[in-house]
MIPA-38255 format. One line per field, with one value per residue (C-alpha): residue in one letter; x, y, z. Coordinates in nm, 4 decimals, padded with zeros to 6 digits. Example, Ala and Ser with C-alpha at 12.3 -4.5 7.8 and 13.67 -1.06 7.14 Angstrom:
<pts>
tordo: [a;s]
c1: [01.2300;01.3670]
c2: [-00.4500;-00.1060]
c3: [00.7800;00.7140]
</pts>
This chain:
<pts>
tordo: [x;x;x;x;x;x;x;x;x;x;x;x;x;x;x;x;x;x;x;x;x;x;x;x;x;x;x;x;x;x;x;x;x;x;x;x;x;x;x;x;x;x;x;x;x;x;x;x;x;x;x;x;x;x;x;x;x;x;x;x;x;x;x;x;x;x;x;x;x;x;x;x;x;x;x;x;x;x;x;x;x;x;x;x;x;x;x;x;x;x;x;x;x;x;x;x;x;x;x;x;x;x;x;x;x;x;x;x;x;x;x;x;x;x;x;x;x;x;x;x;x;x;x;x;x;x;x;x;x;x;x;x;x;x;x;x;x;x;x;x;x;x;x;x;x;x;x;x;x;x;x;x;x;x;x;x;x;x;x;x;x;x;x;x;x;x;x;x;x;x;x;x;x;x;x;x;x;x;x;x;x;x;x;x;x;x;x;x;x;x;x;x;x;x;x;x;x;x;x;x;x;x;x;x;x;x;x;x;x;x;x;x;x;x;x;x;x;x;x;x;x;x;x;x;x;x;x;x;x;x;x;x;x;x;x;x;x;x;x;x;x;x;x;x;x;x;x;x;x;x;x;x;x;x;x;x;x;x;x;x;x;x;x;x;x;x;x;x;x;x;x;x;x;x;x;x;x;x;x;x;x;x;x;x;x;x;x;x;x;x;x;x;x;x;x;x;x;x;x;x;x;x;x;x;x;x;x;x;x;x;x;x;x;x;x;x;x;x;x;x;x;x;x;x;x;x;x;x;x;x;x;x;x;x;x;x;x;x;x;x;x;x;x;x;x;x;x;x;x;x;x;x;x;x;x;x;x;x;x;x;x;x;x;x;x;x;x;x;x;x;x;x;x;x;x;x;x;x;x;x;x;x;x;x;x;x;x;x;x;x;x;x;x;x;x;x;x;x;x;x]
c1: [02.1687;02.2961;02.3190;02.6691;02.7373;03.0345;03.2376;03.0468;03.3025;03.3060;02.9269;02.9018;03.1469;02.9662;02.6252;02.7543;02.8981;02.7330;02.4578;02.3197;02.0732;02.1934;02.1808;01.8338;01.7055;01.4819;01.1340;00.8484;00.6901;00.3302;00.3561;00.1594;00.1462;-00.1522;-00.1394;-00.1230;00.2102;00.5760;00.8975;00.9831;01.2515;01.3931;01.5744;01.6860;01.6418;01.8915;01.6961;01.7298;01.3728;01.3240;01.0896;00.9378;00.7994;00.6308;00.4026;00.0452;-00.1980;-00.5109;-00.7178;-00.6448;-00.3288;-00.3425;-00.0739;-00.0102;00.3241;00.2761;00.5001;00.5056;00.7417;00.8774;00.7334;00.7935;00.5219;00.5508;00.4816;00.2603;-00.0455;00.0423;00.0082;-00.0085;00.2524;00.0941;-00.1200;-00.1146;-00.2305;00.0602;00.3412;00.6304;00.6307;00.9254;01.0479;01.4045;01.3583;01.1659;01.0620;01.2276;01.1759;01.4454;01.4289;01.6395;01.8248;01.5713;01.2929;01.1375;01.0753;01.1422;01.0004;01.0548;00.8732;00.8633;00.5965;00.5631;00.6605;00.5454;00.4117;00.7454;00.8040;01.1057;00.9899;00.9585;01.0702;01.1738;00.9172;01.0076;00.7775;00.8621;00.6764;00.7439;00.4851;00.5918;00.4114;00.0656;00.0805;00.3135;00.4296;00.3418;00.5819;00.8683;01.1356;01.5063;01.6226;01.5516;01.6471;01.2849;01.3559;01.1128;01.3782;01.4680;01.5309;01.5410;01.7368;01.7444;01.9408;01.8543;02.0616;02.1065;02.3211;02.5104;02.3152;02.0067;01.9435;01.8336;02.0800;01.9757;02.1643;01.9996;02.0558;01.9719;01.9010;01.8914;02.1846;02.0168;01.8323;01.5454;01.4223;01.0622;00.9899;01.3498;01.6232;01.7759;02.1358;02.3625;02.5027;02.3246;02.4694;02.4916;02.3804;02.3410;02.1263;02.1163;01.7590;01.6523;01.3110;01.0140;01.1180;01.4382;01.7380;02.0450;02.3175;02.3633;02.6546;02.7370;02.9115;02.9827;02.9071;02.8734;02.7239;02.5277;02.1728;01.9524;02.1384;02.0573;02.2649;02.3400;02.4640;02.5873;02.7248;03.0781;03.2443;03.4112;03.1123;02.8851;02.9918;02.7911;02.8349;02.6941;02.7655;02.9932;03.0319;03.3576;03.4013;03.4815;03.1554;03.3252;03.0563;03.2252;03.1318;03.2611;03.2528;03.2406;03.2830;03.1651;03.4481;03.4759;03.1997;03.3648;03.2905;03.5795;03.6496;03.4953;03.7138;03.6630;03.5823;03.7511;03.8547;03.6390;03.6599;03.2994;03.2502;02.8837;02.6978;02.3851;02.2711;02.2451;01.9944;02.1913;02.3269;02.5562;02.4822;02.6911;02.6882;02.9069;02.9882;03.2541;03.5391;03.4425;03.2618;03.1317;03.0177;02.8392;02.7731;02.7103;02.9433;02.9754;03.3299;03.4941;03.1572;03.0790;02.8047;02.9424;02.8348;03.1299;03.1987;03.4804;03.5745;03.7282;03.8913;03.9370;03.5809;03.5762;03.9017;04.0518;03.9087;04.0572;04.0443;03.6873;03.5505;03.3298;02.9908;02.7582;02.7048;02.7825;02.4899;02.3735;02.1244;02.2691;02.0436;02.2711;02.2140;02.4644;02.4706;02.7382;02.7104;02.8284;03.1528;03.2575;03.1542;02.9128;02.5912;02.5124;02.1868;02.1234;01.9134;02.0645;01.9393;01.8456;01.7200;01.3694;01.3970;01.5682;01.5846;01.6937;02.0151;02.2408;02.5958;02.8081;03.1594;03.4008;03.6395;03.9323;03.7388;03.6359;03.2890;03.0260;02.7947;02.5151;02.1543;01.8186;01.5888;01.2942;01.1999;01.2163;01.2427;01.4902;01.2247;01.2049;00.8811;01.0734;01.2483;01.5353;01.5499;01.6191;01.7771;01.7940;01.9489;01.8269;02.0457;02.0816;01.7754;01.8032;01.4889;01.4396;01.1850;01.1213;00.8489;00.6592;00.3685;00.1452;00.3009;00.5671;00.6821;00.9052;01.1096;01.3709;01.6661;01.9123;02.2628;02.5317;02.6925;03.0367]
c2: [03.1304;03.1398;03.4718;03.5544;03.8098;04.0429;04.0199;04.1725;04.4446;04.5681;04.5600;04.7649;05.0251;05.0607;05.0814;05.3598;05.5609;05.9010;05.9300;06.2563;06.3952;06.4589;06.8322;06.9493;06.6034;06.3527;06.4783;06.2473;06.2914;06.1831;05.8717;05.8355;05.4571;05.2718;05.0575;04.7385;04.8380;04.7380;04.6922;05.0653;05.1902;05.5430;05.6936;06.0391;06.1570;06.3605;06.6761;06.6077;06.4905;06.2024;05.9146;05.6599;05.3300;05.0558;04.7525;04.7767;04.4903;04.5595;04.2554;03.8929;03.7988;04.1003;04.3676;04.7091;04.8789;05.2448;05.5509;05.9147;06.2081;06.4366;06.7859;07.1054;07.0385;06.6615;06.3604;06.3754;06.1518;05.7890;05.6643;05.3080;05.1598;04.8152;04.5569;04.1792;03.8658;03.6472;03.8565;03.7234;03.9378;03.9011;04.1003;04.1296;04.1336;04.4575;04.6534;04.9802;05.2946;05.4895;05.8377;05.8623;06.1606;06.1962;06.2586;05.9134;05.6708;05.2980;05.0577;04.6887;04.4151;04.0333;03.8047;03.4281;03.2317;02.8863;02.6764;02.6425;02.8355;03.0106;03.0419;03.4118;03.6732;04.0370;04.2748;04.6296;04.9089;05.2621;05.5937;05.9005;06.1238;06.1319;05.8134;05.8968;05.6027;05.3037;05.0773;04.7124;04.5297;04.3320;04.0908;04.1799;03.8159;03.5782;03.2365;03.1212;02.9061;02.8831;02.9802;03.2719;03.6151;03.9054;04.1436;04.3991;04.7246;04.9694;05.2637;05.4878;05.3215;05.4548;05.6067;05.6849;05.3198;05.1619;04.9277;04.6475;04.3867;04.1009;03.7630;03.4947;03.1295;02.9799;02.7518;02.6179;02.2860;02.3258;02.0782;02.0730;02.3730;02.4967;02.6866;02.3630;02.3172;02.4849;02.8313;03.1603;03.4076;03.7867;03.9206;04.2522;04.3807;04.7138;04.7939;05.0159;05.1607;04.9349;04.5831;04.5803;04.4070;04.5716;04.3718;04.1143;04.0027;03.7455;03.9418;03.6628;03.2884;03.2098;03.4506;03.4379;03.3250;03.5934;03.9089;04.2468;04.3974;04.7704;04.9977;05.3565;05.5866;05.7222;05.9681;05.6668;05.4354;05.2059;05.0179;04.7179;04.5556;04.2231;03.9338;03.6848;03.3126;03.1183;02.7430;02.7351;02.9237;03.2530;03.5150;03.8546;04.1649;04.2003;04.4806;04.4850;04.8023;04.9037;05.1154;05.2136;04.9705;04.6663;04.4912;04.4258;04.0969;04.0640;04.1979;04.1912;04.5216;04.3787;04.0253;03.9737;03.5962;03.5313;03.1601;03.0663;02.7688;02.9560;03.2967;03.5606;03.7709;04.0878;04.2584;04.5614;04.9195;05.1549;05.5304;05.7358;06.0972;06.1606;05.9208;05.8843;05.5630;05.4329;05.0761;04.9629;04.6014;04.3491;04.0673;03.8135;03.7084;03.5947;03.5450;03.9122;04.1029;04.4168;04.6855;04.8152;05.1029;05.1353;05.4347;05.4378;05.7424;05.5882;05.5022;05.1655;05.0235;05.0075;05.0475;05.1658;04.9586;04.9432;05.1487;04.9827;05.1559;04.9578;05.0031;04.6500;04.4286;04.5211;04.3184;04.4733;04.5738;04.8677;05.1557;05.4308;05.7693;06.0341;06.3877;06.7067;06.7195;06.3677;06.1984;05.9044;05.8473;05.4855;05.3554;05.0063;04.8079;04.7707;04.5410;04.7149;04.5945;04.6945;04.5177;04.7093;05.0479;05.2068;05.3993;05.6141;05.7443;05.9858;05.8696;06.1406;06.1012;06.0346;05.7561;05.9507;05.8560;06.0944;05.9686;05.7459;05.8643;05.6893;05.7270;05.5170;05.2134;04.8925;04.5189;04.2461;04.0261;03.9922;04.1898;04.5061;04.4903;04.7094;05.0805;05.3184;05.6634;05.9278;06.2749;06.5868;06.8902;06.9173;06.7035;06.3351;06.1237;05.7900;05.5154;05.1940;04.9378;04.9539;04.7397;05.0169;05.0125;05.2204;05.5255;05.8172;06.0888;06.3489;06.5344;06.8020;06.7150;06.8995;07.2061;07.0589]
c3: [02.4672;02.8230;03.0000;03.1191;03.3920;03.4205;03.7404;04.0300;04.1028;03.7422;03.7276;04.0468;03.9211;03.5891;03.7557;03.9800;03.6887;03.6490;03.3912;03.2643;03.0168;02.6621;02.5863;02.6925;02.7830;02.6081;02.5131;02.4251;02.0792;02.0234;01.8073;01.4824;01.5310;01.6747;01.9874;01.7793;01.6231;01.6318;01.4323;01.3962;01.1601;01.1295;00.8315;00.7184;00.3610;00.1568;00.2445;00.6184;00.6665;00.9103;00.8257;01.0628;00.9342;01.1327;01.1110;01.2322;01.2824;01.0780;01.1695;01.2437;01.0575;00.8279;00.8665;00.7152;00.6584;00.7451;00.7589;00.8707;00.8109;01.0794;01.0451;01.2385;01.4971;01.5097;01.2909;00.9843;00.9743;00.9087;00.5498;00.4236;00.1914;00.1579;00.3385;00.3366;00.5152;00.4002;00.5420;00.7446;01.0589;01.2925;01.5935;01.4576;01.0783;01.0363;00.7239;00.6255;00.4221;00.2351;00.0808;-00.2364;-00.3892;-00.6728;-00.4212;-00.4499;-00.1644;-00.1436;00.1152;00.1819;00.3717;00.3766;00.2277;00.2494;-00.0606;00.0495;00.3378;00.5169;00.8399;00.6889;00.3282;00.2513;-00.0008;00.0074;-00.1430;-00.2499;-00.3660;-00.4795;-00.4719;-00.6882;-00.5179;-00.1547;-00.0571;-00.1932;-00.4336;-00.4541;-00.7350;-00.7630;-00.5263;-00.6777;-00.5519;-00.5862;-00.5808;-00.8689;-00.7296;-00.6970;-00.3890;-00.0988;00.1541;00.3803;00.2312;00.4757;00.6994;00.4179;00.3961;00.1156;-00.0093;-00.3167;-00.5822;-00.8836;-01.1712;-00.9667;-00.8902;-00.5644;-00.3944;-00.1606;00.0419;00.2282;00.3890;00.1334;00.2211;-00.1274;-00.0387;00.2751;00.2887;00.5313;00.7847;00.9003;01.1247;01.1394;00.9580;00.8292;00.7205;00.4696;00.4190;00.4666;00.2153;00.1869;-00.1523;-00.3340;-00.6198;-00.8013;-00.9018;-01.1887;-01.2752;-01.2105;-01.1202;-01.3259;-01.1629;-01.3183;-01.1456;-00.8703;-00.6535;-00.3881;-00.1113;00.1382;00.0961;00.4691;00.7241;01.0493;00.9798;01.1360;01.2374;01.0857;00.8077;00.7916;00.5114;00.4816;00.2117;00.2426;00.0047;-00.1589;-00.1865;00.0127;00.3274;00.4475;00.7893;00.9076;01.1434;00.9715;01.0438;01.0209;00.9860;01.3598;01.4433;01.5235;01.4589;01.4587;01.2586;00.9026;00.6459;00.2655;00.0570;-00.2884;-00.4319;-00.7995;-00.8865;-00.7257;-00.3971;-00.1603;00.0106;00.3608;00.6399;01.0181;01.1849;01.4955;01.5922;01.9028;01.8694;01.9747;01.9172;01.9453;01.8032;01.6959;01.5827;01.8604;01.6568;01.7331;01.4234;01.3850;01.2807;01.0640;01.0020;00.7684;00.6806;00.4182;00.4918;00.8577;00.9538;01.2873;01.3561;01.6743;01.7680;02.0459;02.1473;02.4272;02.3487;02.6712;02.8407;02.9111;02.7277;02.5631;02.3181;02.1198;01.8821;01.6277;01.4118;01.0655;00.9066;00.5594;00.4486;00.6244;00.4870;00.8392;01.1889;01.5156;01.8342;01.9691;02.2572;02.5189;02.5216;02.7500;03.1234;03.2408;03.1394;02.7882;02.5884;02.2738;01.9798;01.9048;01.6663;01.5776;01.4080;01.3544;01.4920;01.3242;01.5265;01.4204;01.7445;01.7457;01.9348;02.0189;02.1619;02.2952;02.5440;02.8934;03.1685;03.4947;03.8349;03.7202;03.3831;03.1030;02.9362;02.6127;02.6794;02.4653;02.4911;02.2939;02.2041;02.0917;01.7976;02.0342;02.2089;02.5199;02.6430;02.7731;03.0502;02.9240;02.9497;02.9598;02.6590;02.7774;02.9858;02.7853;02.8291;02.7482;02.5858;02.2089;02.2001;02.2933;01.9568;01.8364;01.9251;01.6374;01.5924;01.3190;01.3025;01.1237;01.1947;01.5709;01.6473;01.7380;01.7009;01.8810;01.8184;02.0103;02.0818;02.4090;02.5337;02.3944;02.0482;01.8759;02.0735;01.9725;02.1418;02.0550;02.2039;02.0984;01.9859;02.1843;02.0362;02.1029]
</pts>
């Protein structure tokens, strides 16, 4: 994908915009991850506890999925969910861990299903004892094809079940060494105890091939955001909603009109509290790289006009969370004269933007991955991948 530059005057003005620390500033947290680690993911449980998961190279081609919980004095010791030497490990398609309302944990990762480059399945395991022991892993999709299945988002579903959405390549015909041709689909499954698949649904029959999905719970049900794909190769962000047990038809969060003949590997992020929803995403519609944020006041049914979040030359890789006052905090990767850095910015409910602030030095290369955020009370936790492995930091959310 070609790199497009914003006009020089606009870039200069944005670069000169004031930037300040968020609340009391960003403080480094000693990371529980080893040097040979990457693909971090952060999540917050119903009790407000923050969890960090990551992949760690054990030896050779063998990897371990590990996790730690945020405690008063720092991270707990890392614990292992699973290990394998046939895993599909990718800079953008990272594992995750979710804490459910019943106190159990669920984790997912990807394992190869055949000799093809893009033949892999989703694996999910559950723990009822805080991660001390884990169930035998199972697969939420039952198509049996040796195709792509990944970019998973997990969330609590009705009746104490676990919900999962993922990109599913069962309709794609693969060429040697490539993604092949056909339609990547977005699918859902509700999972009961053990490896029981309670229900399944096709949410969108044609989506972008390798951008992250994201899901959040509103007071009216689940919202899922993802990068769609039209017949004319417009790849904007769409939303589907699970309301009263039924999935809505896909609807654009905003019509950017980004026409691109290939996947940008740059998915959206969604956060929700009550009926308030915030979605952050990257686009290069019109030739300028932008990170955008849009609010919804009706549980994702409709969205306001987007707010520009980046500082002039963003790489994207956005994450978003909602603060107690209804404002949103967005983090992303921004190019700088020295390379790149993870930045964050608060956007208020009326669209006003606070100055951005630097979280950590980063890079624009794929190896720098996707920065993550989670909130517990007035504490914001960050995680990202550095050349020395997964790193973490925290800051205080503003009082107002």
